[in-house]
C-alpha positions in Angstrom: 107.5 -24.6 212.9 108.4 -25.0 216.6 108.8 -22.1 218.9 112.6 -22.6 219.4 113.2 -22.6 215.6 111.1 -19.4 215.1 113.1 -17.6 217.8 116.4 -18.7 216.1 115.3 -17.2 212.7 114.3 -13.9 214.4 117.6 -13.7 216.1 119.5 -14.2 212.8 117.4 -11.6 211.0 118.1 -9.0 213.8 121.9 -9.6 213.7 123.7 -7.1 211.4 125.6 -8.4 208.2 129.2 -9.3 208.7 130.2 -7.0 205.8 128.3 -3.9 207.0 130.4 -1.2 208.7 129.3 1.6 211.0 131.7 4.3 209.5 133.5 4.8 206.2 136.8 3.0 206.1 139.7 3.0 203.7 142.7 0.6 203.1 145.6 1.4 200.8 148.1 -0.9 199.0 151.1 1.3 198.0 153.8 0.3 195.5 157.4 -0.2 196.5 159.1 3.0 197.5 162.4 2.5 195.5 163.8 1.2 192.2 162.3 3.7 189.8 163.6 5.6 186.8 162.1 7.9 184.2 159.2 6.2 182.4 158.5 3.6 185.1 154.9 3.1 186.3 153.7 2.7 189.9 150.3 1.3 190.8 148.3 2.3 193.9 145.2 0.4 195.0 142.6 1.9 197.4 139.7 -0.1 198.9 136.7 1.9 200.2 134.1 0.5 202.6 131.0 2.6 203.2 128.2 2.1 205.7 124.6 1.7 204.6 123.2 4.9 203.1 126.7 6.4 202.5 127.9 7.7 199.1 131.2 8.5 197.5 131.5 11.9 195.8 133.0 11.1 192.4 133.9 14.7 191.9 136.6 14.3 194.6 138.5 11.7 192.6 141.7 12.9 191.0 141.8 13.7 187.3 144.4 11.8 185.2 146.9 13.4 182.8 147.3 16.7 184.6 150.7 17.9 183.4 153.4 19.6 185.4 154.5 17.1 188.0 157.5 14.8 188.2 155.1 11.9 188.9 151.7 12.2 187.1 148.5 10.2 187.3 148.2 8.5 183.9 145.0 6.5 184.5 142.3 5.9 187.2 139.9 2.9 187.3 136.9 3.1 189.7 135.0 -0.1 190.4 131.6 -0.1 192.0 128.8 2.3 192.2 129.2 5.5 194.2 126.8 4.3 196.9 128.0 0.7 196.9 129.2 -0.7 200.3 132.6 -1.8 198.7 134.4 0.2 196.0 138.0 0.1 194.7 140.3 2.5 193.0 143.3 1.6 190.8 145.6 4.5 190.2 148.6 4.3 187.8 151.3 6.9 188.2 154.2 7.4 185.7 157.6 8.9 186.4 158.2 11.8 183.9 161.3 13.4 185.2 164.9 12.0 185.5 166.8 13.7 188.3 170.5 14.3 188.3 170.9 12.6 191.6 168.7 10.0 193.4 165.6 12.0 194.5 162.4 11.2 196.5 159.2 12.2 194.7 155.8 11.6 196.2 152.5 10.1 195.2 150.1 12.9 196.1 147.7 12.9 199.0 144.1 11.9 198.1 141.1 13.5 199.9 137.9 11.6 199.0 134.7 13.1 200.1 131.8 10.9 201.2 128.3 11.6 202.7 127.3 9.3 205.5 124.1 9.1 207.7 124.2 11.1 210.9 122.5 8.3 212.9 119.7 10.6 214.1 116.2 9.5 214.7 114.4 8.9 211.4 117.7 8.1 209.6 117.4 11.0 207.1 120.3 13.2 208.3 123.5 13.2 206.3 127.0 14.6 207.0 130.2 14.9 205.0 133.1 12.6 205.9 136.6 13.0 204.4 138.6 9.9 203.6 142.3 10.7 203.4 145.0 8.7 201.5 148.4 9.9 202.7 151.3 10.7 200.3 153.7 7.9 199.5 157.4 8.4 198.6 159.1 7.1 195.4 162.8 7.0 195.2 163.8 7.8 191.5 167.3 7.3 190.3 169.0 9.1 187.4 169.6 7.2 184.1 173.3 7.9 184.4 175.5 9.5 187.0 176.0 13.3 186.4 179.7 13.0 186.8 181.2 9.7 185.7 184.1 8.3 187.6 187.3 10.0 186.6 189.1 7.0 185.1 190.2 5.7 181.7 187.2 4.9 179.5 184.6 6.5 181.8 185.0 10.2 181.0 182.0 12.4 180.1 182.7 12.2 176.4 184.5 9.3 174.7 185.9 9.2 171.2 184.0 7.1 168.6 185.0 3.6 168.1 187.2 3.0 165.0 185.2 1.7 162.1 185.7 -2.0 161.5 188.0 -2.7 158.6 186.6 -4.7 155.7 188.2 -8.2 155.1 191.2 -7.7 153.0 191.5 -11.2 151.4 188.6 -10.7 148.9 189.9 -7.2 148.0 193.4 -8.6 147.3 192.0 -11.4 145.2 189.9 -9.0 143.1 192.9 -6.6 142.8 195.1 -9.5 141.5 192.4 -10.6 139.0 192.0 -7.1 137.7 195.8 -6.7 137.6 196.1 -9.9 135.5 193.4 -8.7 133.1 195.1 -5.3 132.8 198.4 -6.9 132.0 196.7 -9.1 129.4 195.0 -6.1 127.8 198.2 -4.1 127.9 200.2 -6.9 126.3 197.6 -7.3 123.6 197.7 -3.5 122.8 201.4 -3.5 122.8 201.5 -6.5 120.4 198.8 -5.0 118.2 200.2 -1.6 117.8 204.0 -1.9 118.4 205.5 -5.4 118.6 203.7 -7.0 115.7 204.8 -4.2 113.4 208.4 -4.6 114.6 208.2 -8.3 114.3 206.7 -8.1 110.8 209.4 -5.6 109.7 212.1 -8.0 110.8 210.4 -10.9 109.0 210.2 -9.1 105.6 212.5 -10.6 103.0 214.8 -7.6 102.5 215.2 -7.1 106.3 216.2 -10.7 106.7 218.6 -10.5 103.8 220.2 -7.4 105.3 220.7 -9.2 108.7 222.5 -12.0 106.9 224.6 -9.8 104.6 225.8 -7.4 107.3 227.6 -10.3 108.9 230.0 -10.7 106.0 233.6 -10.0 106.7 235.3 -6.9 105.2 237.3 -8.9 102.7 235.5 -12.2 101.9 236.5 -14.8 99.3 234.7 -15.4 96.0 232.6 -18.2 97.5 231.3 -16.0 100.4 230.5 -13.1 98.0 228.6 -15.4 95.7 226.5 -16.7 98.7 225.7 -13.1 99.6 224.7 -12.3 96.0 222.4 -15.3 95.9 220.9 -14.2 99.3 219.9 -10.8 98.0 218.6 -12.3 94.8 216.4 -14.6 96.9 215.1 -11.7 98.9 214.2 -9.7 95.8 212.5 -12.8 94.2 210.5 -13.3 97.4 209.3 -9.7 97.5 208.4 -9.8 93.8 206.7 -13.2 94.0 208.7 -14.5 91.0 212.3 -14.5 89.7 213.3 -10.9 89.3 215.7 -10.4 86.4 217.4 -7.2 85.4 214.8 -6.6 82.7 212.0 -6.8 85.3 213.4 -4.2 87.6 211.7 -1.2 86.1 208.2 -2.8 86.3 209.0 -4.0 89.9 210.0 -0.4 90.8 206.8 1.0 89.3 204.8 -1.2 91.7 207.1 -0.3 94.7 208.0 3.4 94.5 209.7 3.3 97.9 212.7 1.6 96.2 213.1 4.2 93.4 216.1 5.8 95.1 217.9 2.4 94.7 217.1 2.0 91.0 220.6 2.6 89.7 222.2 0.5 92.4 219.8 -2.4 91.6 220.8 -2.3 87.9 224.5 -2.3 88.9 223.8 -5.2 91.3 222.3 -7.3 88.5 225.2 -6.5 86.2 227.9 -7.3 88.7 226.0 -10.5 89.7 226.0 -11.6 86.1 229.7 -10.9 85.8 230.4 -12.8 89.0 228.4 -15.9 88.1 228.7 -15.9 84.2 232.1 -14.2 83.5 234.1 -15.7 80.5 237.4 -17.5 81.3 240.3 -15.1 81.5 238.1 -12.2 82.7 239.8 -9.8 85.1 239.2 -10.9 88.8 236.7 -8.7 90.6 237.5 -6.4 93.5 236.0 -8.5 96.3 236.2 -5.8 99.0 234.6 -3.1 96.8 231.9 -5.5 95.6 231.2 -6.5 99.2 230.8 -2.9 100.4 228.5 -2.0 97.5 226.4 -5.1 98.2 226.2 -4.2 101.9 225.2 -0.6 101.1 222.4 -1.8 98.8 221.0 -4.4 101.2 220.9 -1.8 104.0 219.2 0.8 101.8 216.6 -1.7 100.5 215.8 -2.8 104.1 215.4 0.7 105.3 213.1 1.6 102.4 211.1 -1.6 103.1 210.7 -0.6 106.8 209.4 2.8 105.9 206.8 1.4 103.4 
Protein backbone atom coordinates (compact mmCIF):
# COMPACT_ATOMS: atom_id res chain seq x y z
CA UNK A 1 0.00 0.00 0.00
CA UNK A 2 1.26 3.48 -0.87
CA UNK A 3 2.02 6.02 1.79
CA UNK A 4 -0.91 8.37 0.87
CA UNK A 5 -3.43 5.45 1.12
CA UNK A 6 -2.08 4.42 4.52
CA UNK A 7 -2.42 7.95 5.82
CA UNK A 8 -6.08 8.07 4.64
CA UNK A 9 -6.97 4.87 6.51
CA UNK A 10 -5.35 6.16 9.71
CA UNK A 11 -7.31 9.42 9.42
CA UNK A 12 -10.61 7.53 9.02
CA UNK A 13 -9.88 5.32 12.01
CA UNK A 14 -9.10 8.34 14.18
CA UNK A 15 -12.38 10.13 13.21
CA UNK A 16 -15.20 9.51 15.77
CA UNK A 17 -18.41 7.67 14.59
CA UNK A 18 -21.19 9.87 13.24
CA UNK A 19 -23.66 8.19 15.69
CA UNK A 20 -21.57 8.70 18.81
CA UNK A 21 -22.56 11.55 21.16
CA UNK A 22 -20.52 13.27 23.81
CA UNK A 23 -23.41 13.66 26.31
CA UNK A 24 -26.71 11.88 26.96
CA UNK A 25 -29.50 13.25 24.81
CA UNK A 26 -33.25 12.72 24.72
CA UNK A 27 -35.99 13.47 22.17
CA UNK A 28 -39.72 13.16 22.82
CA UNK A 29 -42.68 12.65 20.47
CA UNK A 30 -45.82 13.70 22.37
CA UNK A 31 -49.42 12.90 21.34
CA UNK A 32 -51.92 15.62 20.36
CA UNK A 33 -52.97 17.72 23.31
CA UNK A 34 -56.74 17.71 22.62
CA UNK A 35 -59.66 15.53 21.53
CA UNK A 36 -59.76 13.00 24.38
CA UNK A 37 -62.58 11.42 26.38
CA UNK A 38 -62.70 8.76 29.06
CA UNK A 39 -61.24 5.47 27.80
CA UNK A 40 -59.04 7.00 25.08
CA UNK A 41 -55.34 6.04 24.83
CA UNK A 42 -52.44 8.44 24.21
CA UNK A 43 -48.98 7.23 23.12
CA UNK A 44 -45.73 8.94 24.04
CA UNK A 45 -42.42 8.01 22.39
CA UNK A 46 -39.03 8.81 23.93
CA UNK A 47 -35.68 8.33 22.11
CA UNK A 48 -32.54 8.15 24.27
CA UNK A 49 -28.97 8.54 22.97
CA UNK A 50 -26.10 7.74 25.34
CA UNK A 51 -22.36 8.30 24.91
CA UNK A 52 -19.94 5.40 25.00
CA UNK A 53 -19.72 3.86 28.48
CA UNK A 54 -23.03 5.39 29.65
CA UNK A 55 -25.89 3.31 31.04
CA UNK A 56 -29.61 3.86 31.68
CA UNK A 57 -30.87 3.05 35.18
CA UNK A 58 -33.89 0.82 34.51
CA UNK A 59 -35.13 1.37 38.06
CA UNK A 60 -35.90 4.96 37.15
CA UNK A 61 -38.45 3.93 34.50
CA UNK A 62 -42.09 4.51 35.51
CA UNK A 63 -44.19 1.54 36.65
CA UNK A 64 -47.39 0.81 34.67
CA UNK A 65 -50.85 0.32 36.20
CA UNK A 66 -50.43 2.50 39.23
CA UNK A 67 -53.97 3.45 40.17
CA UNK A 68 -55.27 6.74 41.41
CA UNK A 69 -54.66 9.21 38.60
CA UNK A 70 -56.97 10.63 36.00
CA UNK A 71 -54.49 9.54 33.32
CA UNK A 72 -52.62 6.33 34.08
CA UNK A 73 -49.72 4.56 32.43
CA UNK A 74 -51.18 1.32 31.07
CA UNK A 75 -48.04 -0.13 29.39
CA UNK A 76 -44.33 0.58 28.87
CA UNK A 77 -42.15 -0.91 26.13
CA UNK A 78 -38.36 -0.44 26.41
CA UNK A 79 -36.25 -1.31 23.37
CA UNK A 80 -32.49 -1.70 23.56
CA UNK A 81 -30.08 -2.73 26.28
CA UNK A 82 -29.56 -0.40 29.20
CA UNK A 83 -26.01 0.45 27.98
CA UNK A 84 -26.89 0.66 24.28
CA UNK A 85 -26.05 3.88 22.49
CA UNK A 86 -29.65 4.22 21.25
CA UNK A 87 -32.73 3.18 23.19
CA UNK A 88 -36.43 3.92 22.89
CA UNK A 89 -39.47 4.01 25.17
CA UNK A 90 -43.11 3.59 24.13
CA UNK A 91 -45.48 4.73 26.87
CA UNK A 92 -49.25 4.23 26.56
CA UNK A 93 -51.50 6.30 28.81
CA UNK A 94 -55.27 5.80 29.21
CA UNK A 95 -57.81 8.41 30.32
CA UNK A 96 -59.74 6.97 33.29
CA UNK A 97 -61.80 9.94 34.42
CA UNK A 98 -64.60 11.86 32.73
CA UNK A 99 -64.77 15.47 33.91
CA UNK A 100 -67.99 17.44 34.08
CA UNK A 101 -66.44 20.24 32.04
CA UNK A 102 -63.48 20.22 29.61
CA UNK A 103 -60.38 19.80 31.79
CA UNK A 104 -56.62 19.71 31.18
CA UNK A 105 -54.90 16.63 32.59
CA UNK A 106 -51.15 16.07 32.27
CA UNK A 107 -48.90 13.26 31.25
CA UNK A 108 -46.47 13.16 34.20
CA UNK A 109 -42.87 14.34 34.12
CA UNK A 110 -40.28 11.58 33.64
CA UNK A 111 -36.89 11.68 35.38
CA UNK A 112 -34.58 9.07 33.85
CA UNK A 113 -31.29 8.45 35.63
CA UNK A 114 -28.16 7.60 33.69
CA UNK A 115 -24.50 7.07 34.57
CA UNK A 116 -22.02 8.60 32.16
CA UNK A 117 -18.17 8.74 32.09
CA UNK A 118 -16.63 11.79 33.73
CA UNK A 119 -14.02 12.17 30.97
CA UNK A 120 -11.10 12.11 33.48
CA UNK A 121 -7.75 10.55 32.67
CA UNK A 122 -8.00 6.79 32.61
CA UNK A 123 -11.70 6.83 31.57
CA UNK A 124 -12.93 5.05 34.73
CA UNK A 125 -14.79 7.88 36.45
CA UNK A 126 -18.62 7.83 36.33
CA UNK A 127 -21.19 10.38 37.28
CA UNK A 128 -25.01 10.43 37.44
CA UNK A 129 -26.92 12.43 34.81
CA UNK A 130 -30.66 13.06 34.92
CA UNK A 131 -32.65 13.05 31.72
CA UNK A 132 -35.93 14.94 32.18
CA UNK A 133 -39.06 14.47 30.04
CA UNK A 134 -41.40 17.40 30.77
CA UNK A 135 -45.12 17.01 31.45
CA UNK A 136 -47.50 17.19 28.52
CA UNK A 137 -51.11 18.48 28.67
CA UNK A 138 -54.15 16.51 27.52
CA UNK A 139 -57.50 18.26 27.05
CA UNK A 140 -60.23 15.79 28.12
CA UNK A 141 -63.87 16.55 27.34
CA UNK A 142 -66.92 15.19 29.18
CA UNK A 143 -69.07 12.53 27.60
CA UNK A 144 -72.16 14.77 27.82
CA UNK A 145 -72.67 18.30 29.00
CA UNK A 146 -73.51 18.60 32.69
CA UNK A 147 -76.47 20.87 31.98
CA UNK A 148 -78.14 20.21 28.63
CA UNK A 149 -79.55 23.21 26.79
CA UNK A 150 -82.90 24.26 28.21
CA UNK A 151 -85.07 23.60 25.18
CA UNK A 152 -87.70 21.10 24.12
CA UNK A 153 -86.32 17.57 23.81
CA UNK A 154 -82.99 18.32 25.53
CA UNK A 155 -83.91 18.35 29.23
CA UNK A 156 -81.93 16.35 31.80
CA UNK A 157 -84.51 13.52 31.80
CA UNK A 158 -86.76 12.68 28.90
CA UNK A 159 -89.84 10.43 28.96
CA UNK A 160 -89.60 7.00 27.41
CA UNK A 161 -90.54 6.68 23.78
CA UNK A 162 -93.96 5.10 23.30
CA UNK A 163 -93.84 1.41 22.53
CA UNK A 164 -94.40 0.68 18.84
CA UNK A 165 -97.89 -0.59 18.12
CA UNK A 166 -98.14 -4.03 16.53
CA UNK A 167 -99.62 -4.18 13.02
CA UNK A 168 -103.40 -4.33 13.37
CA UNK A 169 -104.31 -5.97 10.05
CA UNK A 170 -103.24 -9.52 11.05
CA UNK A 171 -104.94 -9.10 14.44
CA UNK A 172 -108.20 -8.03 12.77
CA UNK A 173 -108.02 -10.96 10.34
CA UNK A 174 -107.49 -13.45 13.16
CA UNK A 175 -110.29 -11.87 15.17
CA UNK A 176 -112.67 -12.17 12.18
CA UNK A 177 -111.69 -15.81 11.65
CA UNK A 178 -112.23 -16.66 15.30
CA UNK A 179 -115.51 -14.74 15.26
CA UNK A 180 -116.77 -16.77 12.30
CA UNK A 181 -115.74 -20.03 13.98
CA UNK A 182 -117.46 -18.94 17.21
CA UNK A 183 -120.66 -18.13 15.33
CA UNK A 184 -120.57 -21.49 13.54
CA UNK A 185 -120.04 -23.32 16.84
CA UNK A 186 -122.79 -21.30 18.54
CA UNK A 187 -125.18 -21.97 15.67
CA UNK A 188 -124.46 -25.69 15.80
CA UNK A 189 -125.07 -25.80 19.57
CA UNK A 190 -128.26 -23.79 19.19
CA UNK A 191 -129.49 -26.14 16.48
CA UNK A 192 -128.40 -29.26 18.38
CA UNK A 193 -130.02 -28.42 21.70
CA UNK A 194 -132.84 -25.97 20.88
CA UNK A 195 -133.85 -25.47 17.28
CA UNK A 196 -133.79 -29.10 16.21
CA UNK A 197 -136.11 -30.06 19.04
CA UNK A 198 -138.45 -27.21 18.17
CA UNK A 199 -138.36 -28.07 14.49
CA UNK A 200 -138.94 -31.74 15.18
CA UNK A 201 -141.89 -30.96 17.44
CA UNK A 202 -143.46 -28.91 14.70
CA UNK A 203 -142.90 -31.72 12.20
CA UNK A 204 -144.64 -34.40 14.31
CA UNK A 205 -147.90 -35.61 12.82
CA UNK A 206 -150.26 -34.42 15.57
CA UNK A 207 -148.56 -30.99 15.70
CA UNK A 208 -149.00 -30.57 11.96
CA UNK A 209 -152.61 -31.70 12.22
CA UNK A 210 -153.31 -29.16 14.96
CA UNK A 211 -151.85 -26.34 12.83
CA UNK A 212 -154.23 -27.29 10.02
CA UNK A 213 -157.33 -27.82 12.20
CA UNK A 214 -157.01 -24.59 14.19
CA UNK A 215 -157.51 -22.64 10.97
CA UNK A 216 -161.06 -23.96 10.65
CA UNK A 217 -163.82 -21.36 10.84
CA UNK A 218 -166.08 -21.33 13.89
CA UNK A 219 -169.07 -22.65 11.88
CA UNK A 220 -167.82 -24.73 8.92
CA UNK A 221 -169.95 -26.70 6.49
CA UNK A 222 -170.13 -30.48 6.39
CA UNK A 223 -167.46 -30.74 3.69
CA UNK A 224 -164.94 -28.67 5.70
CA UNK A 225 -165.67 -30.66 8.89
CA UNK A 226 -165.17 -33.91 7.00
CA UNK A 227 -161.79 -32.72 5.71
CA UNK A 228 -160.76 -31.86 9.27
CA UNK A 229 -161.85 -35.29 10.53
CA UNK A 230 -159.83 -36.96 7.79
CA UNK A 231 -156.83 -34.75 8.68
CA UNK A 232 -156.82 -35.93 12.33
CA UNK A 233 -157.34 -39.58 11.23
CA UNK A 234 -154.30 -39.21 8.96
CA UNK A 235 -152.16 -37.84 11.81
CA UNK A 236 -153.20 -40.69 14.15
CA UNK A 237 -152.48 -43.28 11.45
CA UNK A 238 -149.01 -41.70 10.82
CA UNK A 239 -148.19 -41.78 14.53
CA UNK A 240 -149.38 -45.40 14.91
CA UNK A 241 -147.70 -46.54 11.70
CA UNK A 242 -150.91 -48.15 10.48
CA UNK A 243 -154.63 -47.42 10.17
CA UNK A 244 -155.83 -46.70 13.71
CA UNK A 245 -159.41 -47.90 14.18
CA UNK A 246 -161.56 -47.39 17.27
CA UNK A 247 -160.82 -50.94 18.42
CA UNK A 248 -157.06 -50.27 18.21
CA UNK A 249 -157.12 -47.19 20.42
CA UNK A 250 -156.61 -49.02 23.79
CA UNK A 251 -153.48 -50.82 22.49
CA UNK A 252 -152.15 -47.58 20.96
CA UNK A 253 -152.69 -45.76 24.27
CA UNK A 254 -150.86 -48.55 26.14
CA UNK A 255 -147.78 -47.86 24.00
CA UNK A 256 -148.17 -44.08 24.37
CA UNK A 257 -149.17 -43.29 27.94
CA UNK A 258 -148.79 -39.54 27.32
CA UNK A 259 -152.19 -39.64 25.55
CA UNK A 260 -154.10 -41.42 28.32
CA UNK A 261 -155.81 -38.19 29.37
CA UNK A 262 -157.45 -38.03 25.92
CA UNK A 263 -158.69 -41.65 25.90
CA UNK A 264 -162.39 -40.78 26.25
CA UNK A 265 -162.12 -37.95 23.74
CA UNK A 266 -160.47 -40.31 21.23
CA UNK A 267 -163.28 -42.86 21.57
CA UNK A 268 -165.85 -40.07 21.11
CA UNK A 269 -163.88 -38.82 18.06
CA UNK A 270 -164.04 -42.22 16.36
CA UNK A 271 -167.76 -42.56 17.13
CA UNK A 272 -168.65 -39.12 15.74
CA UNK A 273 -166.38 -39.69 12.74
CA UNK A 274 -168.27 -42.92 11.94
CA UNK A 275 -171.57 -41.10 12.28
CA UNK A 276 -170.36 -38.32 10.00
CA UNK A 277 -169.07 -40.54 7.21
CA UNK A 278 -171.35 -43.61 7.55
CA UNK A 279 -174.70 -42.26 8.95
CA UNK A 280 -177.89 -43.86 7.53
CA UNK A 281 -180.18 -41.74 5.40
CA UNK A 282 -182.67 -39.74 7.43
CA UNK A 283 -180.31 -39.47 10.41
CA UNK A 284 -180.51 -36.23 12.35
CA UNK A 285 -177.99 -33.64 11.05
CA UNK A 286 -174.97 -33.09 13.30
CA UNK A 287 -174.27 -29.91 15.24
CA UNK A 288 -171.41 -28.63 13.08
CA UNK A 289 -170.28 -25.89 15.47
CA UNK A 290 -170.15 -28.21 18.53
CA UNK A 291 -168.40 -30.97 16.55
CA UNK A 292 -165.84 -28.48 15.25
CA UNK A 293 -165.08 -27.18 18.74
CA UNK A 294 -164.71 -30.74 20.13
CA UNK A 295 -162.38 -31.59 17.21
CA UNK A 296 -160.31 -28.47 17.78
CA UNK A 297 -159.99 -29.20 21.54
CA UNK A 298 -158.90 -32.80 20.90
CA UNK A 299 -156.32 -31.83 18.27
CA UNK A 300 -154.81 -29.19 20.55
CA UNK A 301 -154.64 -31.57 23.54
CA UNK A 302 -153.03 -34.33 21.45
CA UNK A 303 -150.42 -31.88 20.05
CA UNK A 304 -149.55 -30.62 23.53
CA UNK A 305 -149.14 -34.17 24.89
CA UNK A 306 -147.01 -35.03 21.84
CA UNK A 307 -144.74 -32.02 22.52
CA UNK A 308 -144.24 -33.05 26.17
CA UNK A 309 -143.33 -36.60 25.28
